[in-house]
Each structure stands twice: as C-alpha cells, then as structure tokens.
N, C-alpha and C positions, 0 to 999 in steps of 0.2 A: 466468573459470571459476567464481570464487566466486559471482558473481551468477546464472550459469546454474544452478549446483547449489541456490542459495537458491530460485529460482523453481520448480525441479522438486521439490525435497524439502520445501520450506516451505509449499507450498499445502495449506490444510486439505482433509481428505478430503471428497468430495462437492462441492466448490466449483464444479467444472466442469460439474456436471449440475443446478445450481439453476435453477429457472424464473425468467425475467426478463420485465419489461414492456417495451413498445416503447421507453421512455425510459431503460431500463437498470436499473431497480430489481429487487432480488431479492424475489420474492413470498414473503411470510411469513403467519403467521396473524393478525398485528396490523397495523393501519393507521389513519391519519387520512385523512378525506376530507370533501368538502364542495363548496359553490358559491360563486363570487365574482360578485356582481351589483352593478349600479349603476342606480338608478331602475327596478328590476325587469327590467333587461336584463342577460344574461350577458356577462362580460368574458373575451375570449380572450387567451391568451399572457402571463398574469400568472405570473411565476416565484415558486416557493415552496421553501424549504429547511427540513429538520428536523435538529435537532442535540441530542444528549444521550446520556449513558450510554456514551461512546465511539463513538458512531455518528453519521454524517452522510449526508444524501441530499437529493435535489432533484428537482423535477418542475415542470410548468407547466399551466395551465388549457387545456382544449380549447375547441372552438367553442361548446359548451354551457356554458362557465364552470366545469365540474366538474373537480376534481383529486383525486389520491389519493397519499398518501405512506406506504409500507410501513416498519416499523421491526421490529427483531428481538425486542423484549421489551415486556411490558405495564409500561411505567415512565412517568415524567413526562419530557417533551420540550420543547424550544423551537422553535416554528414561526415562521419569518421570511418576510415577504412583501417582495419586491424592489419598493420603491415607485417605482423608475425605470420599471418596466413597467406602472404604473397610468396611467390617463388624466390628463392635466395638471390640477393643481389638486384632485385627489381624493385622499383618504386612506381607511384602513379606519375605520369608525365604531365606536370602542371601546365605546360605550354599548349596542351590540347583540350583544356577544360571547355565545356560548352558555355554559351552566353548565359549570364545570370548566375554563374558559379565561380567563386573566387577561393584561393587557398587561404587559410587562416594563419596569419603571422609567417607567411612564407614556408609553411610546412608542406610535406608531400602527401600527408595522410588524412588532413582534416580540411573541410570545405564548407563555406557558407553558400547556401543555395536558396533561392526564392523562386516562387511561382510566376508564370506569365499571366496571360488572359484566361487560361483554363485551370482546372484543378489538377492537372497532371504535369509533371516536370520530368523530362527525360535527361538523365545524367549519365552519358556514356563515358567511361573511364578507360584510358589506354595506358598501359605499362611500358616502362622503358628501363634501361640499365641506369643505375644511380645508387648513391650512397644515403642510407637512411640516417636522418638526425634522430638520435635516441636521448632520452633523459634518464639519468641515473635513478635507481630505487630510492636512494637517500633524498635527492631533490624532490622527487614525486612525493615521498612521505612528508617532508617539511611543508610543501605546498598544500597538500591534503589536509594536514593537520591545522595549518592556519585557516583554511576554508571551514573545517570542522568547528573551530572555535568561533568563527563568524556566525555559523549556523546555530551553534549551541547558545550563544549569547541572545540572538532573537528568539530562540525557542525558550530560553530562560525567562524572558519577559512574560510570556503567556503561561509558563509553568508556575511561576511564583504567584501570579494572581489566582490561578486554579488551586494552588496549595493553600493559600489564605482562605479561600471559600471553604475548602474541605476542613481546614483546621478550625474554623469558627462554627461551621454548620454541619459537619460531617457529610456533605453532599457531594457525590461524584457527578459533576455537571457536565453532561454529555452536549449541552448546547454551547460550551466554551469554544469549540471549533467555529461556530457561527459568529460569536463575538469577535474572534480573530478576523474572519472574512469580512465582517462589518467595517472595520478600519479601512481595508482596501477598497471597499465599495464606496465608501463616503468620499475618499479621495478621487476615484473615478468619476463620481457624480460631479464633483466640483471642477475637476480639471478638463474632462472630456465632454461632459453634457452641458455644463454651464460656462466653460471656458474661463474659469477663475484661476489665479496663480496657485502654484503648488503649495506654497507656504500656507495659504489660506485653507487648502484642502486637508493639510496635515493637522493644522490647529483644530479644524472642525471635526476630523476624524477622532482625535483624542478626546475632544469634549463630548462628541457623539457617543464614543465608547462608554464613557463615564455615565452619560445619560441613559444608554441601554442597560447598564448594570443597575442603575437606580430603578429604572421602570421594571425590570424583571423581578427585583427583590419586592418592590412596593406592590406590584400587581399580581405576583404569583407566589413567591416563595415566603414572604412573611405571613400572608394569610393561611398558607398551608401549614407553616410551622405552628401557628396558633391553633389550628384544628388538630394538631397532634399526630400528623402523618408520619409514618415510619420512614427509615431511610430508603428502603426498597421502593416504596410507593413514590417517593420524591424522585428517586433515579429514573423511574419509568416515566414520570411527568417530564424530566429533562430530555429523555429520548424523543418523546413526542414534540417537545418544543423545538428540539434540534432539527427534526424533519420539517416542521411548519417554517421555521426561519430560514432554512436552507432554500426552500422553493420560493419563498418570498424574495430573497436575495436574487434568485435566478430570474424571477419576473422583472425585477428592477434593472438588471444589467444584461439580461440574456444569457445564452449558453456559451458564448465565445469567450476567449481570453482577452482582456483589455489591458494594454500596456500603460504604465504610468509614464509621465514625462521624464526624460533622461534614462530610460531603461537600456540595459546592454551597453554601457560606455566601453571605450577601449581600455584594456587593462594596462596597468603600470607594473613594470617588472623590477624587483629588487632581489637580485640573485635568482634563486629558484622560485621565489614567491611571486605570484601574479595576483594582483588586486586592483580593482578599479577605485576611483575616488569615491563612488558610492558605497563600496564595501567598507572603506575607511570611515566614512561618515556614519554608516550603520553601526559599526563597532563602537564608535565614540558615543553615539546616542544610547546604545544598549548599556554601556558601562556607566554612563551618567545616571540613567534611570535606575540601574541596580544599585549604585551607591547611594542614590536618593532613597530607595526603598530600605536599605540598610539603615540609614539614619533614621527614617521614620519609625521603624520597628524597635530601634534600640534607644532612641533619644527623645521621642515625643510621648506625651501621655496617651494619645489615641493608640499609637503603636504598642506601648507597653500593655494597654488594655486589651489590644488584639491578641497579644501572646498570652495573656492571662486567660482570656476566654478559650483560646486553643488548648491551653493546659487542662482547665477545668471550668467549664461554662457555669455550673451550678455554684461553685465557690466564688467565682467572679461576680455573679449576680448578687449573691449574698454580701458581698464586699461593697455594694453600692455602685458597681459598674452598669450603665445602660446598655445591656447586651444588644437590644434591637438597633440602637443608634449606631454602635461600633460595627454591627453586622452590615448595616446599610452603607457605612463608609467603605468597608471592605469590598462590597460589590461595586461601588463606584470606581475605587482604585483598581480593581481587577479588570473591569470593563475598559479603563483607559489603557492599561498595560497590555491588554488583549488587542486592542485597536492599534497601538503603536507597533506591537509585534506583527500584526497583519500588514501594515505598511512595509515594514522591512522585509517580510517574507515575500511580498509581491515583488520587490526589487531582486530578492535572491533567486526566486523561481526560474525567470521572471514573469510577471503578469498577474492580474487579478482575475480569478475565476470563481463562480458562485459556490462551488464545493471545496475550495482550497483549504479551508479551515479543517474540513473533515480529514483531509490527508495529513494534517498535523496532529490531530486529536490523539491518536494511539501513541505518538511520541510524547505528547504532553503527559498523558497517563503513566507512560513508562518512566519518564524523568521524575514524576512525583513519587512513584512507588520506589524507584531506585534510590532517591535521595532520602526518603523517609516521609511517610504520610503526614501531611500537615505542617512540614517544615518548609519555609520559603527558602532559606539558605540551601537546604538539602535539594530542593527542586532545582535551584540554579546549578549546583555542582552536578546533579544528575543530567541536567540539560547539556552540559558541556561534555560529559562522558558520551551521551547519546549522539551529539553533533559530531564529535570526533570519530566515534565508532562508524557512523553512517559514511562519512566522507572517506575514511581510510579503508573501509571494507572492500571497495571495488579494486583497490590496489592489491589487495590480498587474493584476488581471484573470485570474489563474490560478484555474481551477475547483477547488473545495474537494477533490474527489476526486484531483486531481493535485498537490495542494500538497507532498506529500512527495517528489515527483519533482524539485522545484526544488533539492533538496539534491544530487542528482546533477549537475544543470546547474552548480552552484557548484563541485562536484568537478572536473568536466571542465575548466572555465574555469581553475581554479588549477593543475591538473596540466599544462595546456598551456604554462603560463608556468613553473612550477616542478615538474617531473616526480616529484622525491623528496618532494613535500609540503612544507608550511610550515616544519617543524622537522626534516625527514629529511635524511640525509646522502647525498651523491652516492656511488654505487658503480659500480666499473668491472666491465663485463661482458666475458667472454671472456678 
C-alpha cells in the first residue's frame, strides 16, 4: 500500500505527458548529438550514455551512425561510449575531439562535454585503430563496493531518522524526502543566493533541519495524535505535506539543478579505488554522526527513553516517561540527520534539485523495512545493503535506469528468509 501511494502521489506533475523518443528519452530543449564513423563509414548500434548533475540517459547510433542524447539542463556532462559495441580493434580517436569535449583521465571511451552558446552540442566521434584500456571485473567490483558504502552511509543518516519516527509514532512519513531536500536547499540559499561561506550554510542546514522537524511535530503531528487519528489518516496527511513542501522548495530555488561549492572535484586513485576528497569527508561525517547516534540511543537517558517508547509506548508512559517530549526530540534529531544526509546527497549526485529527496524516499523505506521496522541500527545496515546493491548492480548487467530497483530485489529476497527484517522482532498476528 505504501508503494502504491508513493507511485500515485509521488510522481511529479506532468511526468506522464512528457514527449519521449523511440528509445525512451524525454525530449527537452537541450541535447548532445553527432555521428560515429570509421574510415568515413557510419557505425550502427554503438551504445552511448550521458551522466551528470543527477541525470543519466542512454541511446545508440542508427544505421546512419547518428545519435542524440537529451539532457534536462545546459550543464557539463560525461558522455561514455560502450567500447564493447565498437568494431574489434577500434577505439575513439581522442585527437579529433571537437572543441569543448575532453577525454576523462586519458581514456578513449569517456568524455566531458559542455554546451556553447546554444542548447545543442554536436559531438562527432571518429574511430581509429587502437588498444582499449580495460579494467578487470575485480577492480570494478572493489570500486563500486566502496562507492556503495559511501552511498549507503549517507542514506543511513536519513533512514535512521525516519526509523526513529516510525518506532516512536508508527508514522510512515512520506514527507521525509522533503526533509532531506531541505538540507541541500538551505546550503544553496546561503552559498549561492546570499554568498555566505559553505561552513555557515552547513551549520544553518543542520539547525534548520532540526527546526523543520520541530515545527512539523508541533504544528501538525502532535495535534493530530491528540485527536486520535489512525495510522492510515496520518500517512495520507504526510503524502499531502510531501507534495506541498516539494513545490514550496521548487518555488524557492527553481526547477534547475544548483551545484554546491566544490562539486565534482578530481578523483584520487588508490589502486582500483577512485574517490574524491569530498567522498572521504562525507564518509567520515557519516560515520561520526552514526556513532554519535549509537551513543545517544544506548548511553543517554533520552535515548533509552526513545527505545522504551519504540518497544511499548503505553508501558513507557505508565513508567513516567514524557512521551510527547521524547517524540519532539526525535523529530528534531530526525530533521537534522535528514538535512545532513541531503547535503551529502547533493555532493554525491551531484547537485541540489527541488525533488531530489523524493528520489531517495523509496530507498529510505526499503532500508527501514529491510533492517526491521522501527530499528535505527537495522535501518543503517539496510541502507548499506541498499547502497552496495545499487552501485554494484550495473556491473552485473542491470541497466542504469533500473539500478535503484535492485534494492527492492534485495528487500524481497531477505524478507522471504526473515519476514520481520534483519533486526526486527517477530510479532504474533490475531
């Protein structure tokens, strides 16, 4: 039921009416196009992919060697040629690349391209004899696994907060994606609109995330809880709140993708692993926040009260625990974690977009369910499994457009073996 509601209410307005090409691309005002030829003859069936600014797409050349890749914005993108679809012994001749197109790390099949004055960029590629530089499957697996851990850690920050909310209130908060987006939006406002330092934007985003969590509980959820609304009614309210917040955020920053300071730095290589300094900082911040949450839940009085409410709210209240106060603190912490996750997600994508939290929402629910409903530690472990599954899936032949669906496959497999999730408790029904 949650998935159905997400698909119905989470779809952006107008998505069903967008014009598409025969190969499934959404037609926009901006595109890369060109020919691929070898010795003056067009080459058919060469696969190309575009990636960047949170967008991915793919196509292949026709019988005339022509191709076209639509993108949503006039930004810099990476265009990759699948060299396995080229004739044997042939590579792209990087000495004949057009202006504004450069090879990535000296490779022959991956290029960075940016638009000129118009919304169209012609990238004609000429093939020549050469030896392809290949990376072994093991090296790619190691690299993707590290990338999956990085993604899983930042996803874990958001998932742990959502799991705490579910554990203490039994609310499946569909507006949690917008709480994630809010973190990135605040940093954009501080750095791009008001030209303040990045550190000030990050601090403001974390504080602002906590303030948003407090305001949502004080203004909406606590009054509704006191009126005795059921879980389904509260979930429907959260869906409506998600839609309202999403378009408020779009009004604030517009529909384009905004880049944070220092986005897309040059990667550093350690053997087969390629990470930027931002990736290392993001992983360190995620680990520090997760360890802090573990200490909070296991060593502090409020944390122990949170676990008690999650186990049995009626018994916790009868024991003298101020349930409303603890729930309010949980909302503040959850909002701050979501905002921090949104900042890291903006660097991972990269870029801040008004609906980027919605793209993460299904993965958050998947991680929470996989780890065990209401378990913060389970949400973290579930997030790591989701992150690694998503990043490694494309290496196993899953199309990039479907890589996030592999998280659902992992969820189904684990739930078939352990229906309560990895760290969930068995409950008797009836």
